[in-house]
C-alpha positions as CSV (number, residue, x, y, z in Angstrom):
1,M,41.2,43.5,137.2
2,P,42.1,46.8,137.8
3,T,43.9,48.3,134.2
4,Y,47.2,50.8,133.9
5,Q,44.2,53.1,134.0
6,S,42.8,52.7,137.4
7,Y,46.7,53.9,139.5
8,P,48.3,57.1,139.1
9,P,50.1,58.3,136.5
10,S,53.8,58.3,138.7
11,L,53.6,54.6,138.6
12,W,52.6,53.8,135.1
13,E,54.9,56.5,133.7
14,P,58.8,56.1,132.4
15,P,60.8,58.3,135.3
16,A,61.9,61.6,133.9
17,P,65.4,60.5,131.9
18,P,68.6,62.7,134.3
19,P,69.2,66.5,133.7
20,A,72.6,66.2,131.0
21,P,75.8,67.8,132.7
22,T,76.2,71.0,131.5
23,L,80.4,72.7,131.5
24,T,80.7,75.8,132.1
25,S,84.5,76.3,132.5
26,I,87.3,74.9,133.3
27,A,90.7,75.9,134.5
28,P,92.6,76.7,133.8
29,S,91.4,76.8,129.8
30,T,95.5,77.6,128.9
31,G,99.1,75.6,128.8
32,V,101.7,75.3,127.9
33,I,103.4,72.7,125.5
34,S,104.0,69.0,127.0
35,T,102.8,70.2,130.7
36,P,101.2,68.2,133.0
37,Y,97.5,70.1,134.3
38,T,95.0,69.5,136.9
39,L,91.9,70.2,135.2
40,N,89.1,71.5,136.9
41,C,85.7,71.5,135.5
42,T,83.0,73.2,137.1
43,G,78.7,73.0,136.5
44,T,76.3,70.8,136.8
45,N,74.5,67.6,136.9
46,F,78.2,65.9,137.6
47,T,77.6,62.5,139.8
48,A,80.2,60.4,140.4
49,T,80.0,58.3,136.5
50,S,80.4,61.5,135.1
51,V,83.9,61.8,133.1
52,I,86.1,64.0,131.6
53,W,87.2,63.4,128.1
54,W,90.6,65.5,127.1
55,N,90.5,65.7,122.9
56,G,87.8,62.7,123.0
57,V,89.3,60.1,125.4
58,A,88.7,60.0,128.3
59,V,89.8,60.1,131.6
60,T,91.0,59.5,134.8
61,T,87.9,61.8,136.7
62,N,87.9,62.2,140.3
63,Y,84.4,63.7,141.5
64,V,84.1,66.2,143.3
65,S,80.6,67.1,143.9
66,A,78.0,67.6,141.3
67,T,79.3,71.4,140.7
68,S,83.0,69.7,140.2
69,L,85.2,67.0,139.0
70,N,89.2,67.0,137.6
71,A,91.3,65.6,136.1
72,A,95.0,65.1,135.4
73,V,95.6,65.8,131.9
74,T,99.5,66.4,129.7
75,T,98.7,68.8,126.7
76,P,99.4,67.2,123.5
77,A,103.4,67.7,122.4
78,I,102.2,70.9,119.5
79,A,100.6,74.3,120.1
80,G,96.1,74.7,119.4
81,S,93.6,73.7,120.7
82,V,91.7,70.6,122.9
83,N,88.0,69.9,123.4
84,V,86.9,69.2,126.7
85,Q,83.5,68.1,128.0
86,V,81.8,65.4,130.8
87,K,80.5,62.9,129.7
88,D,77.7,60.5,131.9
89,G,76.7,57.1,130.0
90,A,74.9,58.6,126.7
91,L,74.4,62.7,128.0
92,S,77.3,65.0,127.2
93,S,77.9,68.2,128.1
94,S,78.7,71.1,125.3
95,I,82.2,71.3,124.7
96,R,85.0,73.5,126.2
97,V,88.4,74.8,124.4
98,F,92.0,74.1,126.1
99,T,94.1,76.8,124.4
100,V,97.9,75.3,123.8
101,T,100.7,77.3,123.6
């Protein structure tokens, strides 16, 4: 009876985990209080299940390509900063900051 060692490693080793999304830029990166925008996110490793998070809340996200996502967002009613991140399951990108004036 063969053992797992008799098979090539690709048959018994688990697959490598997928790479985490990276968020390299957002556009626009600044906006006016209480104004709607289309937020464009550029990066790498985006998939059809990637989601843009706007200040800690998942927003409806449009997958454009493995390097581009966008979403309709509205800025808060007060000036400050909004954290933007891309998540795909348990994998997360770094945070970019959108400034509200």
